[in-house]
C-alpha positions in Angstrom: -4.9 -6.0 12.6 -1.7 -4.1 11.9 -1.6 -0.6 10.6 1.2 0.6 8.3 2.0 3.6 6.1 3.6 2.7 2.8 5.7 5.3 1.1 5.3 5.1 -2.7 7.5 6.5 -5.4 6.1 7.4 -8.9 2.7 8.8 -7.9 2.0 12.3 -9.2 -1.8 12.8 -9.4 -5.3 11.8 -8.5 -5.2 9.0 -11.1 -2.2 7.5 -9.4 -4.1 7.7 -6.1 -7.0 5.8 -7.6 -4.9 3.1 -9.1 -3.1 2.4 -5.8 -6.4 2.5 -3.9 -8.0 0.0 -6.3 -4.9 -2.3 -6.1 -5.0 -2.3 -2.2 -8.8 -2.5 -1.9 -8.8 -5.6 -4.0 -6.7 -7.5 -1.4 -8.3 -9.9 1.0 -7.7 -8.8 4.6 -6.8 -5.2 3.9 -8.7 -2.1 4.9 -7.5 1.1 3.2 -7.4 4.0 5.6 -6.0 6.7 3.3 -4.2 7.0 0.0 -2.5 10.2 -1.1 0.2 11.1 -3.6 3.3 9.4 -2.2 1.8 7.2 0.5 -0.9 4.8 1.6 -2.1 3.9 5.1 -3.7 0.6 5.5 -4.8 -1.8 8.2 -4.2 -5.5 7.3 -4.8 -8.9 8.9 -1.3 -10.3 9.2 -2.7 -13.8 9.3 -4.2 -13.3 5.8 -1.7 -11.0 4.0 2.0 -10.0 4.4 3.7 -6.6 3.9 5.4 -8.2 0.9 2.1 -8.9 -0.7 1.0 -5.3 -0.1 4.2 -4.2 -1.8 3.6 -6.6 -4.7 0.1 -5.2 -5.4 1.5 -1.6 -5.5 4.3 -2.8 -7.8 1.8 -4.5 -10.1 -0.1 -1.2 -10.3 3.0 0.4 -11.7 4.5 2.2 -8.6 7.6 1.6 -6.4 7.4 1.0 -2.7 10.0 2.8 -0.6 10.2 1.1 2.8 12.3 2.4 5.6 13.9 0.0 8.1 11.5 1.1 10.8 8.5 0.2 8.5 9.8 -3.3 8.0 10.0 -4.0 11.7 
């Protein structure tokens, strides 16, 4: 299991937190550790899901992932 913190633009309230949490919780191989305005920390099974798939789920929920170079490594 890998752990990552994803920085997310466009979140401003508890409703946003709920949408992102729901989007990530629905993914196979993902355990959501924490979601707050502007970020989400998850553990994921890299043999079942990729960081790009995490990003896509957040994008589909209506928010923009802001990854740093260190987070991509």
